[in-house]
C-alpha positions as CSV (number, residue, x, y, z in Angstrom):
1,M,122.4,101.5,82.6
2,E,120.7,98.5,84.1
3,V,121.1,97.2,87.6
4,K,119.8,93.9,88.9
5,A,119.0,92.4,92.3
6,K,117.8,88.8,93.0
7,S,116.3,87.1,96.0
8,K,116.4,83.3,95.7
9,Y,114.4,80.5,97.5
10,V,111.8,82.9,99.0
11,R,109.2,81.0,100.8
12,I,106.1,82.2,98.8
13,A,104.3,80.6,95.8
14,C,105.1,82.4,92.7
15,R,101.5,82.7,91.5
16,K,100.7,84.6,94.7
17,A,103.6,87.1,94.2
18,H,103.2,87.6,90.4
19,S,100.4,90.2,90.6
20,M,102.4,92.3,93.0
21,A,105.4,92.3,90.7
22,R,103.3,93.3,87.7
23,L,102.0,96.2,89.7
24,I,105.4,97.9,90.1
25,Q,106.8,97.3,86.6
26,G,107.4,100.7,84.9
27,M,107.0,102.7,88.0
28,P,109.7,105.2,89.4
29,V,111.6,103.6,92.2
30,G,110.1,106.0,95.0
31,E,106.6,105.2,93.8
32,A,107.2,101.5,93.7
33,I,108.8,101.4,97.2
34,K,105.6,103.3,98.6
35,T,103.3,100.9,96.7
36,V,104.9,97.8,98.2
37,Q,105.4,99.4,101.6
38,F,101.8,100.1,102.1
39,S,100.4,96.8,100.7
40,E,99.3,94.1,103.1
41,R,100.2,91.2,101.0
42,K,103.1,88.9,102.1
43,A,104.7,89.2,98.6
44,A,105.0,93.0,99.1
45,R,107.5,92.5,102.0
46,Y,109.7,90.3,99.8
47,L,109.5,92.6,96.8
48,E,110.4,95.7,99.0
49,K,113.5,93.9,100.2
50,T,114.7,93.0,96.8
51,L,113.8,96.5,95.4
52,R,115.8,98.2,98.1
53,S,118.7,95.9,97.4
54,A,118.5,96.9,93.8
55,V,118.5,100.6,94.7
56,A,121.6,100.0,96.9
57,N,123.4,98.2,94.1
58,A,122.7,101.1,91.7
59,E,123.9,103.7,94.2
60,N,127.0,102.0,95.4
61,N,128.1,99.8,92.5
62,A,127.0,101.9,89.5
63,K,127.0,105.4,91.2
64,L,123.6,106.2,90.0
65,S,121.0,108.4,91.6
66,A,117.9,106.7,93.1
67,D,115.7,109.6,92.0
68,D,116.4,108.8,88.3
69,L,115.7,105.1,88.4
70,K,112.7,103.1,87.1
71,V,111.6,99.5,87.6
72,K,112.2,98.0,84.1
73,E,111.4,94.5,85.0
74,A,110.1,92.6,88.0
75,T,109.9,88.8,87.6
76,I,108.9,86.0,89.9
77,N,110.1,82.6,88.8
78,E,109.3,79.3,90.4
79,G,112.0,77.8,92.7
80,P,112.2,74.3,94.1
81,A,109.3,72.9,96.2
82,M,109.8,71.2,99.5
83,K,107.8,68.0,99.5
84,R,106.0,67.1,102.8
85,F,103.2,64.5,103.6
86,W,100.1,64.8,105.7
87,P,98.7,61.6,107.2
88,R,95.2,60.6,106.2
89,S,92.8,57.8,107.2
90,R,93.5,54.2,106.5
91,G,97.2,54.6,106.2
92,M,97.1,57.0,103.3
93,V,99.0,60.4,102.8
94,S,98.3,63.6,101.1
95,K,101.1,65.5,99.4
96,I,102.0,69.0,100.5
97,R,104.3,71.1,98.3
98,K,105.7,74.1,100.0
99,R,106.7,76.3,97.0
100,T,109.6,78.7,96.7
101,S,110.2,81.6,94.3
102,H,113.0,83.5,92.8
103,I,112.5,87.3,92.7
104,T,114.4,89.4,90.0
105,I,114.2,93.1,89.8
106,V,115.9,95.1,87.1
107,L,116.2,98.9,87.5
108,T,117.2,101.3,84.6
109,D,118.0,105.0,84.5
110,E,117.0,105.3,80.7
111,K,114.0,107.4,79.8
């Protein structure tokens, strides 16, 4: 059985979080939590939160044991970007895009 958890509009660029998500794919849940817990990257904090949410969904809604779960899929999709401007010389501006991401984690109990 598959269980999902999503975090939307997370304030991190998807290209910065993508490598961390690829790292935990296919791992057992306990090992994946340890991996993101001891990583110093900002993306690891958001992935850990979403991963713990997925485990809670599996335990409470689907009545699955956390020991049997594996990370089937961890995807980072691009969300909307907030557009800001930075003043430059001679009345010009530079664009600043504050990017957001959508994090989706799918857990499964299948071998």
